[in-house]
C-alpha positions as CSV (number, residue, x, y, z in Angstrom):
1,M,-0.2,-0.1,0.1
2,Y,0.9,3.5,0.0
3,A,3.0,5.3,2.6
4,A,1.3,8.3,4.5
5,F,1.9,12.1,3.6
6,K,4.1,13.9,5.8
7,P,3.2,17.2,7.1
8,V,5.7,20.2,6.1
9,L,4.3,22.9,7.5
10,A,2.5,24.3,10.7
11,V,0.8,27.6,10.7
12,I,-0.1,29.8,13.9
13,A,-3.3,32.0,13.6
14,V,-4.5,34.6,15.6
15,V,-8.1,35.4,15.1
16,A,-9.9,38.5,16.7
17,G,-7.6,38.7,19.5
18,A,-8.3,35.4,20.5
19,A,-5.5,32.7,20.9
20,L,-6.1,30.3,18.5
21,V,-3.7,27.7,17.7
22,A,-4.1,25.7,14.3
23,T,-1.7,23.6,12.5
24,A,-2.1,23.2,8.8
25,A,-0.6,20.4,6.7
26,L,1.0,20.9,3.2
27,L,1.1,17.6,1.7
28,A,3.8,16.3,-0.9
29,Y,2.6,13.5,-3.0
30,D,4.4,10.7,-4.2
31,A,2.5,8.8,-7.2
32,T,4.1,5.5,-5.7
33,S,2.6,6.2,-1.8
34,Q,-0.5,6.4,-0.6
35,A,-2.7,9.5,-0.4
36,A,-3.6,10.4,3.1
37,P,-7.6,10.8,3.0
38,L,-8.7,14.4,2.9
39,P,-11.5,15.2,5.4
40,V,-14.8,14.8,4.2
41,H,-16.1,18.1,3.2
42,Q,-12.8,18.7,1.1
43,R,-13.1,15.7,-0.9
44,P,-14.5,15.5,-4.4
45,T,-16.8,13.1,-6.2
46,V,-14.7,10.7,-8.5
47,V,-16.4,9.7,-11.7
48,L,-15.0,6.8,-13.5
49,V,-15.5,6.3,-17.3
50,H,-14.4,3.1,-18.7
51,G,-13.3,2.4,-22.0
52,A,-14.1,0.0,-25.2
53,W,-14.6,-3.4,-24.9
54,A,-15.3,-3.1,-21.1
55,D,-18.0,-2.1,-18.3
56,T,-18.3,-0.6,-15.2
57,S,-16.8,-3.7,-13.6
58,S,-13.2,-2.9,-14.7
59,W,-13.3,-0.1,-12.0
60,D,-14.0,-2.5,-9.3
61,G,-10.5,-2.5,-7.7
62,E,-10.5,1.5,-7.7
63,V,-14.0,2.0,-6.6
64,A,-13.5,-0.1,-3.5
65,A,-10.2,1.7,-2.5
66,L,-11.8,5.0,-3.0
67,R,-14.8,4.1,-0.8
68,D,-12.5,3.0,1.7
69,D,-10.6,6.2,1.9
70,G,-14.1,8.0,2.3
71,Y,-14.6,9.1,-1.4
72,D,-18.0,9.8,-3.3
73,V,-17.2,7.7,-6.0
74,R,-19.3,6.7,-9.3
75,A,-18.4,4.4,-12.0
76,I,-20.8,5.1,-14.8
77,S,-21.7,3.5,-18.3
78,N,-20.1,4.4,-21.5
79,P,-22.8,3.7,-24.3
80,L,-19.9,3.0,-26.7
81,Q,-21.8,4.2,-29.6
82,G,-19.8,7.1,-30.9
83,L,-18.0,9.7,-29.2
84,T,-20.5,12.6,-29.5
85,S,-23.3,10.7,-28.0
86,D,-21.4,8.8,-25.4
87,A,-19.9,12.4,-24.5
88,A,-23.1,14.4,-24.1
89,S,-24.3,11.1,-22.0
90,V,-21.4,11.8,-19.7
91,T,-22.1,15.2,-19.5
92,S,-25.6,14.9,-18.6
93,F,-24.5,12.7,-15.4
94,L,-21.9,15.4,-14.5
95,R,-24.5,18.1,-14.6
96,S,-26.5,16.2,-11.8
97,I,-23.7,16.3,-9.7
98,E,-22.8,19.3,-7.0
99,G,-19.4,20.2,-5.8
100,P,-16.0,19.4,-7.2
101,I,-15.3,16.6,-9.7
102,V,-12.1,14.5,-10.4
103,L,-13.4,12.9,-13.9
104,V,-11.4,9.7,-15.0
105,G,-11.3,8.0,-18.2
106,H,-9.7,4.6,-19.4
107,S,-8.8,3.9,-22.8
108,Y,-11.3,5.3,-25.2
109,G,-13.1,6.6,-22.3
110,G,-10.4,9.4,-22.2
111,A,-11.5,10.6,-25.7
112,V,-15.1,10.6,-24.1
113,I,-14.1,12.8,-21.0
114,T,-12.1,15.0,-23.0
115,E,-15.2,15.7,-24.5
116,A,-17.6,15.8,-21.9
117,A,-15.8,18.0,-19.2
118,A,-15.7,21.0,-21.6
119,G,-17.9,23.5,-20.0
120,I,-18.6,21.7,-17.2
121,P,-17.3,24.1,-14.4
122,N,-17.2,21.9,-11.4
123,V,-15.0,19.2,-13.3
124,E,-11.6,20.3,-11.7
125,A,-9.4,17.6,-12.4
126,L,-8.9,15.1,-15.5
127,V,-7.1,11.8,-15.2
128,Y,-6.1,9.6,-17.9
129,V,-5.5,5.8,-17.3
130,D,-3.9,4.4,-20.5
131,A,-6.0,6.6,-22.3
132,A,-6.5,8.6,-25.7
133,A,-6.7,12.6,-25.0
134,P,-7.7,13.7,-28.2
135,D,-7.2,17.4,-29.6
136,V,-10.1,19.0,-31.5
137,G,-10.2,17.3,-35.1
138,E,-8.7,14.1,-33.6
139,T,-10.1,10.7,-33.4
140,N,-9.3,8.2,-30.8
141,G,-8.4,5.7,-33.6
142,S,-5.8,7.7,-34.8
143,L,-4.0,7.9,-31.3
144,S,-3.2,4.4,-30.6
145,G,0.6,5.0,-31.9
146,A,2.4,3.5,-34.8
147,D,3.8,0.4,-32.6
148,S,0.4,-0.5,-31.5
149,V,-1.1,-3.8,-32.1
150,L,-4.1,-2.1,-33.6
151,E,-1.9,-0.7,-36.3
152,Q,0.4,-3.6,-36.8
153,R,-2.3,-5.9,-37.7
154,P,-4.9,-6.0,-40.6
155,R,-8.4,-5.1,-39.3
156,T,-9.7,-8.6,-40.1
157,E,-7.4,-10.0,-37.6
158,L,-8.2,-7.6,-34.7
159,F,-12.0,-7.5,-34.5
160,D,-15.2,-9.6,-35.2
161,E,-17.4,-7.1,-36.7
162,V,-21.0,-7.4,-36.2
163,P,-23.4,-5.5,-38.7
164,G,-25.8,-2.9,-37.2
165,P,-29.1,-0.9,-38.0
166,G,-28.7,1.4,-40.8
167,G,-25.3,0.1,-41.8
168,A,-23.5,0.7,-38.8
169,T,-20.8,-1.7,-37.7
170,S,-20.1,-3.1,-34.0
171,L,-17.1,-4.3,-33.0
172,Y,-15.8,-6.9,-30.9
173,L,-11.9,-7.6,-30.0
174,N,-10.9,-10.8,-31.4
175,R,-9.9,-13.4,-28.6
176,D,-6.2,-13.7,-29.2
177,V,-5.5,-9.7,-29.4
178,F,-7.5,-9.2,-26.1
179,V,-5.8,-12.1,-24.2
180,D,-2.0,-11.6,-25.8
181,D,-2.1,-7.8,-26.1
182,F,-5.0,-5.9,-24.3
183,A,-5.1,-8.3,-21.0
184,N,-1.5,-9.5,-21.5
185,D,-0.8,-9.1,-17.6
186,L,-3.5,-10.6,-16.4
187,P,-3.9,-14.3,-15.8
188,R,-5.1,-16.3,-18.9
189,E,-8.2,-17.6,-17.2
190,E,-9.4,-13.9,-16.2
191,A,-8.3,-12.5,-19.7
192,L,-10.4,-15.2,-21.3
193,R,-13.5,-14.5,-18.9
194,L,-13.2,-10.9,-19.8
195,W,-13.1,-11.5,-23.5
196,A,-16.1,-13.4,-23.1
197,T,-18.0,-10.8,-21.5
198,Q,-16.7,-7.9,-23.3
199,R,-19.4,-5.2,-24.9
200,T,-19.3,-4.3,-28.2
201,A,-18.1,-1.1,-29.2
202,A,-19.6,0.7,-32.4
203,A,-16.8,1.8,-35.0
204,A,-18.0,5.5,-35.1
205,A,-16.4,5.3,-31.2
206,F,-13.1,5.5,-33.0
207,D,-13.9,7.3,-36.2
208,T,-15.7,10.5,-34.9
209,P,-13.4,13.6,-34.7
210,A,-13.4,15.4,-31.4
211,T,-14.9,18.9,-31.2
212,K,-13.5,19.6,-27.8
213,A,-10.4,19.3,-25.7
214,A,-11.4,20.0,-21.8
215,W,-7.5,19.3,-21.0
216,R,-6.7,23.0,-22.7
217,A,-8.3,24.3,-19.4
218,I,-8.5,21.8,-16.9
219,P,-5.4,20.1,-15.1
220,S,-4.8,16.9,-16.0
221,W,-2.8,13.7,-14.7
222,Y,-1.8,10.7,-16.9
223,F,-1.1,7.0,-15.6
224,I,1.1,5.3,-18.7
225,S,1.6,1.3,-18.1
226,S,4.9,0.6,-20.0
227,G,3.3,-2.7,-20.9
228,D,0.5,-1.1,-22.7
229,R,0.4,-2.4,-26.2
230,I,-2.9,-0.9,-27.1
231,I,-2.5,2.9,-26.9
232,T,1.3,2.8,-26.3
233,P,3.6,4.6,-23.9
234,A,5.1,6.8,-26.6
235,S,1.5,8.1,-27.9
236,E,0.7,8.7,-24.3
237,R,3.6,10.8,-23.4
238,A,3.1,13.1,-26.5
239,M,-0.5,13.4,-25.5
240,A,0.3,14.4,-21.7
241,E,3.1,16.8,-22.6
242,R,0.9,18.7,-24.9
243,A,-1.8,18.7,-22.2
244,H,0.9,19.7,-19.3
245,S,-0.3,16.5,-17.3
246,R,1.5,15.3,-14.2
247,V,2.4,11.8,-15.4
248,T,3.1,8.6,-13.5
249,E,5.0,6.0,-15.2
250,F,4.1,2.3,-14.4
251,S,6.5,-0.1,-15.1
252,G,4.8,-3.2,-16.8
253,G,1.2,-3.4,-16.7
254,S,-1.0,-3.8,-19.6
255,H,-3.7,-1.7,-21.2
256,L,-5.9,-3.0,-18.5
257,S,-3.6,-1.9,-15.4
258,L,-6.8,-0.4,-14.1
259,I,-7.8,-4.1,-13.2
260,S,-4.3,-5.5,-12.7
261,Q,-2.9,-2.6,-11.0
262,P,-5.7,-0.6,-9.2
263,E,-3.5,0.4,-6.0
264,A,-1.3,2.2,-8.3
265,V,-4.2,3.7,-10.5
266,T,-6.1,4.7,-7.3
267,A,-2.6,6.5,-6.2
268,V,-2.7,8.9,-9.2
269,I,-6.5,9.4,-8.8
270,E,-6.1,10.6,-5.3
271,S,-3.2,12.6,-6.2
272,A,-5.5,14.7,-8.4
273,A,-7.8,14.6,-5.5
274,H,-5.5,16.1,-3.1
275,S,-5.0,19.1,-5.9
276,L,-8.4,20.4,-5.2
277,Q,-7.6,20.7,-1.5
278,P,-7.8,24.3,-0.1
279,S,-4.3,25.7,0.4
280,G,-5.2,27.5,3.9
């Protein structure tokens, strides 16, 4: 688990002539150590948005850890039908929440939060977990990176395609790609179970250009797994650099480090939450 934060500053305040002594702690964060929980009244709501070929259960480890630390947390369903409509669905949910929000996206969910958070004033931090963070005009599918398995193999070897209404196409990730490249640090039986229960994603989710880039106005954090073969570390570093994100690189992992390494991912989410703590 993570080590506790260390107090680095004590402040003595005198109010209206009465001697009040208060100690305030300014806390330094180490992404490899545990974030000390904020007081209840200072904690933002954490909203988690999953990616393609997944559902809300992919956040189970983070939900448990955040709840144990006293955070209000919601893992919400991403429709996986197309960037514009998916982002609109998330935006509607965000508008139902009062108080500050830390908005977290995994994989394609990163593209969704980038679009959804724009213009929502109480979204005060974005966290990208092995995720895409497109700029205006970019598509999620264009950001995998040159070395991604999605760029190295033909489409027929990557997806099982299912025709839908109106000529739309839905995609399931091929079994071998899912097990060997998508969930490559999970036990094989677990990876096979996740493959068998994956949700389909519309091709439009990857082909629709972004119209907004919330990271231009909202501070962001980036969790990058060195073992990610779907959105490559090099691509994620480039997106994090242009967004001026605070970056944590995890040695190993996979595109599903949110499942295999929930403690490390939770540490970054809590780092973002702590950035919202009043300074005085």
